[in-house]
N, C-alpha and C positions, 0 to 999 in steps of 0.2 A: 341649650341654655334657655330656661323659661323666663319670660318677661311678663309680669302681671299687667293687666289692662290699666290698673290704677297708676302704675309707674309710667306707662306710656302716656296716659292722659296728663300726668304732671308735666311731662316734657313737651308734648305735642298738641294737647287739646284741653287746656284748663277752662276754656270758655263754654264748653258743653255742659248743660244742666243735667242731661240724662246720659249715663255711662253707655247705654246700648247705642245711642245715636253716635257717640264718639267712635265706638267700635266699627259701626257700619261705614262711616266716613273714612276712618283710618284704613280699613281694608280696601276701600275703593282707591285711595291714593296709593296704597301699597301695590295694587295690581299694575298701576302705570310704572312704578319703579321696577317691578319684575320684568316688564317689557325690555328694560335696559340690562337686566341681570337675570336672564332666564335660568341660569344654573343654580340660583339660590335655593336652598332647601329650608323651608320653614313650614310650620303648621299652625293654623289658628285653632285655639281651643276655647272652651268656656272661661278658663282662667286667664288666658292671654295668648301671647305668641310663643311658640317653641322654635327656637333657632337651632338648626342642625348643622354639622360640619358641611361646608360647601366649598367647591373649588373657587379659587380667587378670581375676581373679575379683571384683574390686571395681569397682562402678559409678563412672564418672567424674563428678566434680562439674561443675556448669554453669560455664562460663567467667565470670570476674569482669569487671565493666565498669569 
């Protein structure tokens, strides 16, 4: 799923006057989040973030009987 930088900025960084500055700060914060969820699969592109299918970060419950 591609998410454009403009859409991310609307939700997380509307106070930045320069879009490139927002991208840099956002990616810095994202690195700390990845520390808690290292299995996440995503890619930063010039257009935005590309989210790829990733394993869940929540353990599955045992099946009910």
